[in-house]
N, C-alpha and C positions, 0 to 999 in steps of 0.2 A: 492867955498863955496856952501853948500847945504841949501836951504831955508826950514825951518820947515813947511811952508804953502804949499809947492808943493805936488802934488799927485804922481809924478814919478821923478826918477832921472835916467839920462842916463849916463852910464859909457862908454866912448868912447875908442876905441882901438887905441888912438893916445896919445902919451906922451905930457907933457907940452912943451917939446922941438919940437914937431911937427913930431916925428918919429912914424912909425907904430909899434904897440906893437906885440911882438912875444911870443909864437908860434901862428900860424894863427888860431888855433882852441881854443884860450883862452876863448872866450865867451861861447862856448858850454861846455867847461870844468867847468867854474865857475857856469854856470846854472845847470850843472849836479850835482855838489856838493850841490847846494841849492835845488835840486828837492825834498828833504824830507820835506822841510818847505812849508806847504800849509794849506789852510783853512780846519779845521777838522782833521789835522794831517795826518800821514802816513796811507795808506790803502794798502791792498794786490795789487801789480801791479803798485802802484803809482810811483815807482822808474823808470818806463819805460817812463815817460813823465816829462817835465819841470814843475816847480812850477808856478802857475799863478802870483806869486809875483816877479819872477826873470826870465826874458825871453830874450834869445839871439836873435839878429836880425842884420841887416845891414842897415846903413844909409849913403847915399852919398858914397857908396863903402867901407866904414869902418865898421868893426865889432863893435858891441856895445851890452850892456846888459841893458835892461830896468828893473829897480828895483822899485817896487811899494811901496809907503809909508806905506801901510798896514803891510808890513813885520816888520817894526819897532815896531808897536803896539803889534803884536802877538808874535814876536820872536826877542827881542832886541839884543841878542848876534849874531844872524844870520845877522841882519842889520849891526851891528858893523863889522862883518867879511867882508862883501862885500865892505863897505865904506873904511875899512882899506886896503883891497886888492887894491882898486883904489889909495889910498894915497901912499901905500908902493911901487907901481909900477909906480908912477908919472903919472897916467892916468888923462885925462881931464874928468870932470864931469859937467853935466848941468842939471838944473831943467827944466822939460818940461812936455808935455802932449802928449801921443801917440794918434794920430788921426787915426781912422779906415780907411782902404783902400776903397775908393769910388767904385772901381771896384769889390769888394768882394760882394758876394750875401748877401742879407739882412737876418738876423736870422729869423727862422720860428716862427710864433706866434700861440698860441692856439686859436681856434675858439670858 
């Protein structure tokens, strides 16, 4: 169950029965379909990158997609699409918060 107060939902590449979801590139495919949904809408060349609202990643060796709650406010049908994808494929979902990698360089600031 997805909490309406969470900021992010993780769709895990593991079924409710504990099996790894296939195909192995499912997360990249789903995020690719969602690439058109972004703040400010589509721009030339934006299809070459993922939407900041739907990001494929790996957690504990399992593929997953991080879906930001902002997507629901800006594109409700796109939100429904990804949540229905998870439900229809019996994938585990969890409310969470993506924590930045501590080893990543700090963002540049203006002086």
